C-alpha positions as CSV (number, residue, x, y, z in Angstrom):
1,M,94.1,110.6,110.6
2,R,91.8,109.2,113.2
3,L,92.9,105.9,114.9
4,T,89.7,104.2,113.9
5,N,90.3,105.0,110.3
6,L,93.9,104.1,110.6
7,R,93.0,100.6,112.0
8,R,90.9,99.9,108.9
9,S,93.6,101.0,106.4
10,T,95.5,98.3,104.6
11,P,99.0,99.9,105.0
12,F,98.5,100.0,108.8
13,R,97.4,96.4,108.9
14,L,100.5,95.4,106.8
15,A,102.7,97.5,109.1
16,L,101.1,96.0,112.1
17,S,101.7,92.5,110.8
18,F,105.3,93.1,110.1
19,A,105.6,94.8,113.6
20,L,104.1,91.7,115.2
21,L,106.5,89.5,113.3
22,F,109.4,91.7,114.4
23,I,108.2,91.5,118.0
24,L,107.9,87.8,117.9
25,T,111.4,87.5,116.5
26,V,112.8,89.7,119.3
27,V,111.0,87.7,121.9
28,A,112.1,84.4,120.4
29,T,115.7,85.6,120.1
30,G,115.7,86.9,123.6
31,G,114.2,83.6,124.9
32,I,116.9,81.6,123.1
33,M,119.7,83.9,124.4
34,Y,118.3,83.6,128.0
35,H,118.2,79.8,127.8
36,L,121.7,79.6,126.4
37,L,123.1,82.0,129.0
38,R,121.4,80.1,131.8
39,N,122.9,76.8,130.6
40,G,126.3,78.4,130.2
41,L,126.2,79.9,133.7
42,N,125.1,76.5,135.2
43,A,128.1,74.9,133.5
44,Q,130.4,77.6,134.8
45,L,129.0,77.1,138.3
46,D,129.6,73.4,138.2
47,T,133.1,73.9,136.9
48,A,133.9,76.5,139.6
49,L,132.3,74.2,142.2
50,N,134.4,71.2,141.1
51,D,137.6,73.3,141.1
52,T,137.0,74.6,144.6
53,F,136.2,71.0,145.7
54,Q,139.4,69.7,144.2
55,V,141.5,72.5,145.7
56,I,140.1,71.8,149.2
57,S,140.2,68.0,148.9
58,S,143.9,68.1,147.8
59,T,144.9,69.3,151.3
60,Y,143.6,66.0,152.8
61,A,146.0,63.4,154.1
62,P,144.9,60.2,155.7
63,D,147.0,60.6,158.8
64,D,146.6,64.4,159.1
65,I,143.4,66.4,158.4
66,E,144.6,69.6,160.0
67,D,145.5,71.2,156.7
68,L,142.0,70.2,155.3
69,V,140.3,71.7,158.4
70,T,142.3,74.9,158.1
71,T,141.7,75.3,154.4
72,L,138.0,74.6,154.8
73,D,137.6,77.1,157.6
74,S,139.5,79.7,155.5
75,Y,137.0,79.3,152.6
76,A,134.1,79.3,155.1
77,N,135.3,82.5,156.7
78,L,136.1,84.1,153.4
79,K,132.5,84.1,152.1
80,P,129.1,84.3,153.8
81,A,126.8,81.3,153.8
82,D,124.5,82.9,151.3
83,D,127.4,82.7,148.8
84,G,129.0,79.4,149.6
85,V,128.7,76.6,152.2
86,Y,131.4,74.3,153.4
87,S,131.3,71.4,155.8
88,L,133.5,68.5,157.0
89,I,131.9,65.8,159.2
90,D,133.2,62.6,160.6
91,A,131.7,59.2,160.5
92,S,129.5,60.0,163.5
93,G,128.0,63.1,161.9
94,K,130.1,65.6,164.0
95,K,131.1,68.8,162.2
96,L,134.9,69.1,162.1
97,A,135.0,72.3,160.0
98,G,133.0,74.7,157.9
99,N,130.1,77.1,158.2
100,F,127.2,74.6,158.6
101,K,126.6,71.1,159.7
102,A,125.8,69.0,156.6
103,P,123.1,66.4,156.9
104,I,123.7,62.9,155.6
105,L,123.9,63.4,151.9
106,P,124.8,61.1,149.0
107,E,128.0,61.5,147.1
108,G,127.9,63.5,143.9
109,V,126.6,66.8,142.6
110,F,123.1,68.0,143.3
111,T,120.9,71.0,144.0
112,V,119.3,71.8,147.4
113,T,117.7,74.7,149.1
114,S,118.5,76.4,152.4
115,A,115.7,74.5,154.2
116,D,117.3,71.2,153.0
117,L,120.5,72.2,154.8
118,G,118.8,73.6,157.9
119,L,119.7,77.1,157.0
120,K,117.6,80.2,157.0
121,G,116.3,81.9,153.8
122,S,115.4,80.6,150.5
123,T,118.8,80.4,148.8
124,V,119.4,77.6,146.3
125,Y,122.8,75.8,146.3
126,R,124.7,73.5,144.0
127,L,126.5,71.0,146.3
128,Q,129.3,68.5,145.7
129,G,130.0,65.9,148.3
130,A,132.5,63.0,148.6
131,K,134.1,60.7,151.2
132,L,137.6,61.5,152.4
133,G,138.5,58.5,154.4
134,Q,136.0,58.2,157.2
135,N,135.0,61.8,156.8
136,T,132.6,63.5,154.4
137,L,133.5,66.8,152.6
138,V,130.6,68.9,151.3
139,V,131.3,72.1,149.2
140,G,128.4,74.2,147.9
141,R,128.0,77.4,145.8
142,S,124.8,79.4,145.8
143,F,122.9,80.4,142.6
144,A,122.5,84.0,144.0
145,Q,125.1,85.6,141.8
146,M,124.0,83.7,138.7
147,D,120.3,84.6,139.4
148,S,121.2,88.2,139.8
149,M,123.0,88.2,136.5
150,L,120.0,86.4,134.8
151,R,117.6,88.9,136.3
152,T,119.6,91.7,134.9
153,V,119.7,90.0,131.5
154,L,115.9,89.3,131.7
155,V,115.1,92.9,132.6
156,S,117.3,94.1,129.7
157,L,115.5,91.7,127.4
158,I,112.1,93.0,128.6
159,W,113.1,96.6,128.1
160,A,114.4,95.7,124.7
161,A,111.1,94.0,123.8
162,V,109.1,97.0,125.1
163,L,111.3,99.4,123.0
164,A,110.9,97.0,120.0
165,V,107.1,97.1,120.5
166,L,107.0,100.9,120.7
167,A,109.4,101.2,117.7
168,A,107.5,98.7,115.6
169,V,104.0,100.1,116.4
170,G,105.2,103.8,116.2
171,G,107.1,103.1,113.0
172,G,104.1,101.1,111.6
173,I,101.7,104.0,112.3
174,F,104.1,106.5,110.8
175,L,104.7,104.4,107.6
176,A,101.0,103.6,107.4
177,S,100.0,107.2,107.7
178,R,102.4,108.2,104.9
179,A,101.1,105.4,102.7
180,Q,97.5,106.2,103.7
181,K,97.9,109.8,102.7
182,R,98.9,108.8,99.2
183,L,95.9,106.4,99.0
184,D,93.7,109.1,100.3
185,G,94.9,111.3,97.4
186,V,93.8,108.5,95.0
187,A,90.4,108.2,96.7
188,R,89.9,112.0,96.7
189,T,90.9,112.2,93.0
190,M,88.5,109.3,92.1
191,L,85.7,111.1,94.0
192,E,86.3,114.3,92.2
193,V,86.4,112.5,88.8
194,S,83.1,110.7,89.7
195,N,81.6,114.1,90.5
196,G,82.5,115.4,87.0
197,Q,85.8,117.1,87.7
198,L,87.6,115.2,85.0
199,E,90.6,117.5,85.2
200,S,91.6,116.1,88.6
201,R,94.8,114.1,88.9
202,I,96.5,112.0,91.5
203,P,99.4,114.0,93.1
204,L,102.8,112.4,92.5
205,R,105.8,112.6,94.8
206,N,108.4,112.1,92.0
207,A,109.9,109.4,94.3
208,D,110.3,107.1,91.3
209,D,108.8,104.3,93.4
210,D,106.2,101.6,92.4
211,L,103.3,103.7,93.7
212,D,104.3,106.7,91.6
213,H,104.5,104.4,88.6
214,V,101.0,103.1,89.3
215,F,99.6,106.6,90.0
216,K,101.1,107.9,86.7
217,Q,99.4,105.1,84.8
218,I,96.1,106.0,86.5
219,N,96.6,109.7,85.6
220,D,97.3,108.7,82.0
221,A,94.0,106.7,82.0
222,L,92.2,109.7,83.5
223,V,93.6,111.9,80.7
224,R,92.3,109.5,78.1
225,L,88.9,109.1,79.9
226,A,88.5,112.9,80.1
227,G,89.3,113.1,76.4
228,L,86.7,110.4,75.6
229,V,84.0,111.9,77.8
230,E,84.7,115.4,76.4
231,G,84.6,114.0,72.9
232,M,81.3,112.2,73.5
233,R,79.8,115.3,75.2
234,Q,81.0,117.5,72.3
235,V,79.6,115.1,69.7
236,S,76.2,115.1,71.5
237,A,76.2,118.8,71.7
238,D,77.2,119.1,68.1
239,I,74.4,116.7,67.0
240,A,71.9,118.7,68.9
241,H,73.1,122.0,67.5
242,E,73.3,120.7,63.9
243,L,69.8,119.2,64.0
244,K,68.2,122.1,65.8
245,T,68.7,124.5,62.8
246,P,67.1,122.3,60.1
247,L,64.3,121.4,62.5
248,N,63.5,125.0,63.1
249,R,63.5,125.6,59.3
250,L,61.1,122.6,59.0
251,R,58.9,124.1,61.6
252,L,58.8,127.4,59.7
253,T,58.1,125.7,56.4
254,L,55.3,123.7,57.9
255,E,53.9,126.9,59.4
256,E,53.9,128.6,56.0
257,A,52.3,125.5,54.4
258,R,49.6,125.5,57.1
259,Q,48.8,129.1,56.5
260,A,48.8,128.7,52.7
261,H,46.4,125.8,52.9
262,G,44.3,127.1,55.8
263,E,41.1,126.5,53.8
264,Q,41.8,122.8,53.6
265,D,40.9,121.3,56.9
266,D,42.6,117.9,56.4
267,V,45.9,119.4,55.2
268,A,45.9,121.9,58.0
269,R,45.3,119.1,60.6
270,F,48.2,117.0,59.3
271,L,50.4,120.1,59.2
272,D,49.5,120.9,62.8
273,E,50.5,117.4,63.8
274,A,53.8,117.8,61.9
275,H,54.2,121.1,63.7
276,D,53.7,119.5,67.1
277,E,56.2,116.7,66.2
278,C,58.8,119.4,65.4
279,D,58.1,121.0,68.7
280,Q,58.6,117.7,70.5
281,I,61.9,117.0,68.6
282,N,63.1,120.5,69.6
283,A,62.1,119.9,73.2
284,T,64.0,116.6,73.2
285,F,67.2,118.2,71.9
286,E,66.8,121.2,74.3
287,A,66.6,118.6,77.2
288,L,69.7,116.8,75.8
289,L,71.6,120.0,75.6
290,R,70.5,121.0,79.1
291,I,71.6,117.6,80.6
292,S,75.0,117.9,78.8
293,Q,75.5,121.3,80.3
294,I,74.6,120.2,83.7
295,E,76.9,117.2,83.6
296,A,79.7,119.4,82.5
297,G,79.5,121.0,86.0
298,A,79.7,124.6,84.7
299,R,76.5,125.5,86.7
300,R,78.3,124.6,89.9
301,L,80.0,128.0,89.7
302,S,76.6,129.8,90.1
303,F,75.7,128.0,93.4
304,S,74.1,130.1,96.1
305,L,71.9,129.8,99.2
306,V,68.6,128.3,98.2
307,G,65.5,128.0,100.5
308,L,63.8,124.7,99.7
309,G,60.6,125.6,101.5
310,E,60.2,128.7,99.3
311,L,60.9,126.6,96.3
312,L,58.1,124.1,97.2
313,D,55.7,127.0,97.8
314,L,56.4,128.2,94.3
315,V,55.7,124.7,92.8
316,E,52.5,124.5,94.8
317,D,51.3,127.9,93.5
318,V,51.9,126.9,89.9
319,Y,50.8,123.2,89.8
320,T,47.9,123.0,92.1
321,D,45.5,124.3,89.4
322,V,47.3,122.1,86.8
323,A,46.6,119.0,89.0
324,Q,42.9,120.1,89.5
325,D,42.5,120.5,85.7
326,N,43.7,116.9,85.4
327,R,41.2,115.9,88.1
328,Q,44.0,115.2,90.6
329,R,44.9,116.6,93.9
330,L,48.4,118.1,94.7
331,I,49.3,118.5,98.4
332,V,52.4,120.3,99.5
333,E,52.9,119.6,103.2
334,P,53.9,122.6,105.4
335,C,57.6,122.5,106.4
336,R,60.1,124.6,108.1
337,E,62.6,126.5,105.9
338,T,65.7,124.4,105.0
339,Y,68.6,125.8,103.1
340,I,71.1,124.2,100.8
341,N,73.9,125.4,98.5
342,G,72.8,125.0,94.9
343,D,71.4,126.4,91.7
344,R,67.9,127.7,92.3
345,E,66.7,127.4,88.7
346,L,67.9,123.8,88.4
347,L,66.4,122.8,91.7
348,V,63.0,124.2,90.7
349,Q,63.3,122.3,87.4
350,M,64.0,119.1,89.4
351,V,61.0,119.4,91.6
352,V,58.8,120.5,88.6
353,N,59.9,117.5,86.6
354,L,59.0,115.1,89.4
355,V,55.6,116.7,89.9
356,E,54.9,116.9,86.1
357,N,55.9,113.3,85.8
358,A,53.4,112.3,88.5
359,I,50.6,114.4,86.9
360,A,51.3,113.0,83.4
361,H,51.4,109.3,84.3
362,C,48.8,109.1,87.0
363,P,45.0,108.7,86.4
364,P,42.2,111.0,87.7
365,D,41.6,111.0,91.5
366,T,45.3,110.5,92.2
367,V,46.7,112.3,95.2
368,I,50.2,113.7,94.7
369,N,52.0,114.6,97.9
370,V,55.1,116.8,98.0
371,S,57.0,117.1,101.3
372,L,60.3,118.4,102.8
373,R,61.9,117.2,105.9
374,R,65.3,117.6,107.6
375,D,67.1,114.4,108.6
376,G,70.3,115.6,110.4
377,P,72.6,117.1,107.8
378,I,70.3,115.9,104.9
379,A,67.3,117.7,103.4
380,V,64.9,115.2,101.9
381,I,62.4,116.3,99.2
382,T,59.8,113.6,98.6
383,V,57.2,113.4,95.8
384,A,54.7,110.5,96.3
385,D,51.6,109.6,94.4
386,T,48.8,107.0,94.6
387,G,49.0,106.1,90.9
388,P,50.0,102.9,89.2
389,G,53.6,103.1,90.4
390,I,56.8,101.8,88.7
391,P,57.6,98.1,88.6
392,A,60.6,97.2,90.8
393,P,62.7,95.9,87.8
394,E,62.1,99.2,86.0
395,R,63.1,101.6,88.9
396,D,66.8,101.6,88.0
397,K,66.2,102.2,84.4
398,V,63.8,105.2,84.5
399,F,66.7,107.6,84.9
400,R,68.3,106.6,81.6
401,R,68.1,109.0,78.8
402,L,65.2,108.5,76.4
403,Y,64.0,105.5,78.5
404,R,60.3,105.1,78.7
405,L,58.1,102.5,80.3
406,D,56.1,100.4,77.7
407,K,52.8,101.8,79.0
408,S,54.1,105.4,78.5
409,R,55.4,105.0,74.9
410,T,52.0,106.1,73.4
411,R,52.0,109.3,75.5
412,P,53.7,112.6,74.5
413,G,57.2,113.0,76.0
414,S,60.8,112.5,75.3
415,G,61.8,110.2,78.2
416,L,64.3,112.8,79.5
417,G,62.3,114.2,82.5
418,L,63.8,111.9,85.1
419,S,67.2,111.9,83.3
420,L,67.3,115.7,83.9
421,V,66.3,115.1,87.5
422,K,69.2,112.7,87.9
423,A,71.6,115.1,86.3
424,I,70.5,117.9,88.6
425,A,70.7,115.7,91.7
426,D,74.2,114.5,90.8
427,L,75.3,118.1,90.3
428,H,74.2,118.9,93.9
429,G,75.7,115.7,95.4
430,A,72.3,114.3,96.1
431,R,70.9,110.7,96.2
432,I,67.7,109.6,94.6
433,E,65.6,106.7,96.0
434,I,62.5,105.2,94.4
435,E,60.2,103.2,96.8
436,D,56.8,101.6,96.6
437,N,54.1,103.9,98.0
438,S,51.5,101.1,98.2
439,P,49.8,102.2,95.9
440,G,51.9,104.4,93.7
441,V,55.5,105.4,93.8
442,K,57.5,107.6,96.2
443,I,60.7,109.4,94.9
444,S,63.0,110.9,97.5
445,V,65.9,113.3,96.7
446,Q,68.4,113.5,99.6
447,L,70.4,116.8,99.4
448,P,73.2,118.0,101.7
449,A,71.7,120.8,103.8
450,L,73.4,123.7,105.5
């Protein structure tokens, strides 16, 4: 699945939301741990500093400071100044022992830098100072070891956060892809059903999860839908077949009556009209049967390579004279050959119906223009006329079966011409658009080209 498509998928967005929540939780937890550890190390440093100060100061005696000086020098020589600082100064500010000369500092515990102590570098120290008689004792411990430990912990937390991000995003993409594949199966099945393949069903994983239960219910609904559609289709076909036989018998009877009373002009005229009505009824049922067969999708098995340019040339040859007889002009624009995969007979019928519809419903002097153009992967057949056109509110209705505009109800016809066009277009996966031609109407059929 492409990343752009994945970003738009609901499962990926949900997974990404949970991943973001997980990452924020990891970051918040790491921040709290770091803060608690830092406070704990600061407390330990203060405790160690105070213990060291107490040990050193316990060697002080008012009349003898030699032990204090020896102990302080031992501590100073034991560790470098970057790790700990020690200083004993007298009342005049003279250093008596230690590894640095402490400036005049207040008593208590406080934090200073190397610059504050006159030392090189940028080490930060925690100092404790107090008066021992006339002298001042200063003991300090650096934050270097604690900072090193905190850096190690911080780097560990950063790596943990990075791994958490990768795991969350990667896991989110993996889970979203799996969920999206199942949703794509639903979309594919719905598309197939909408294209007339009512036997299509959503694939199940038999995981007994909530999605499988929902998909099973959808499949059950599709089974019922297929049964209903097939039942309606069968009923329509049965009605057409059942009525076709008696109508044919009626036609034969009227033919015999017309011949038997041929000498009576009035009777013959009425019988001719009845004969024509029977033909019209038969044509209507033939169209209904044809639409039913097309919608069943059986004709899709006979699809082959069809040249649309050759098809329009055939229509031009047949209907140019028909349009002239009706005092109209049919123009088929020259076009390069374009091929599609389809049923040639039905495609001819589609274009013929559009042209016949324009000829039948347009007045004399109307220009009917038929064109073919290639628009990327789409082949567009357009039939435009300069007639009265179709009102905008009626354009979505003209493809209904047996639907006729009010101004056309007095003219011969069944109202199934454009319904047949729509059925053929749907069979070929085409789109139909009706636009205003100013004046007249322009009907475009967009077919997937090869």
